[in-house]
C-alpha positions, -999 to +999 in steps of 0.1 A: -195+772-718-199+752-686-171+729-699-145+756-699-113+753-679-122+780-654-160+775-654-178+764-623-194+731-629-204+699-613-174+681-628-138+686-637-110+702-618-120+715-583-088+723-566-050+723-565-028+701-542+003+717-528+027+690-513+051+707-490+060+676-470+091+666-489+098+697-508+079+682-537+061+713-549+066+749-539+070+763-505+049+779-477+055+812-496+034+799-525+002+793-504-012+828-506-004+835-543-017+801-553-049+806-534-054+840-550-049+825-584-075+798-580-101+818-560-119+831-592-126+796-602-141+785-569-115+759-564-100+746-531-064+743-520-054+709-507-023+710-485+001+684-473+029+693-450+048+683-418+029+690-386+057+713-373+054+735-404+016+735-402+018+746-366+035+779-376+011+789-403-021+798-385-021+835-396-013+826-432-040+799-434-066+822-418-060+847-445-064+823-474-095+832-495-103+796-507-114+765-488-085+745-474-083+707-474-057+689-453-048+655-467-037+624-448-053+633-414-034+666-415-001+647-414-006+645-376+010+614-361-016+596-340+004+601-308+003+638-314-035+641-313-045+665-286-009+674-279+006+690-310-002+726-319-009+716-355-037+693-344-052+722-324-049+745-353-067+721-377-095+717-352-098+755-349-097+760-387-124+733-391-146+749-364-142+783-381-154+768-414-121+775-431-108+739-435-116+703-442-096+673-432-094+642-453-094+608-436-069+592-460-036+575-459-037+567-422-009+542-428+013+571-438+011+588-404+009+556-384+040+546-365+034+510-376+024+520-412-006+498-407-041+505-421-057+491-390-034+508-364-057+514-335-038+546-326-054+562-357-089+559-341-086+588-317-071+611-343-098+604-369-126+606-343-112+640-331-120+655-365-154+639-367-164+652-333-150+687-339-167+694-372-184+664-388-195+686-417-158+693-425-145+657-429-138+640-462-125+606-471-101+593-497-088+558-504-053+571-513-054+546-542-031+534-557-012+535-524+022+545-540+040+546-507+031+510-499+041+476-513+017+466-541-011+445-528-006+453-491-035+478-488-071+465-492-094+493-500-124+474-485-105+474-452-102+512-455-140+515-460-146+492-430-123+514-409-141+546-420-174+529-410-160+522-376-149+558-372-181+573-385-203+551-363-235+554-384-249+552-419-259+589-416-223+599-408-210+578-437-234+596-461-222+629-448-185+620-452-189+603-486-217+623-502-228+655-486-194+669-475-176+663-509-206+678-527-202+710-506 
């Protein structure tokens, strides 16, 4: 049946998120076994980890057999864009067609923890310029790291529109890329 747990379909579970940023789930040693386990289902592996850890995993990530999605702008601090080896690695993985970056939770990586931190602009645009077909968006709702009511999702969409720069780019980020 197309509704089965492991069946490929147009709905249902599509991936697994591994949060290595605070020791929440697993370790870097679980990346390859987990990827092998989900590969038969056509799922992706979403990763969240500190940039210093990410920078050390190029060989491991290049050997993963499933698509990779990096959440929260890759956990790269805006001031590290163009400077940190993790940022360079993400740009390379995107260019090689191995990874996607989700423009989500910018306030998490912002030094000011602000949705509209202008320092986020260069980081977000770096991903859009490197591989626009490999960029996704997420609201990060319900914004569990923030005080309730302090993040307006409409502001996040406006910010995405500014980064994308066109309706065609918005369609790619919000429709075409997630469908792929």
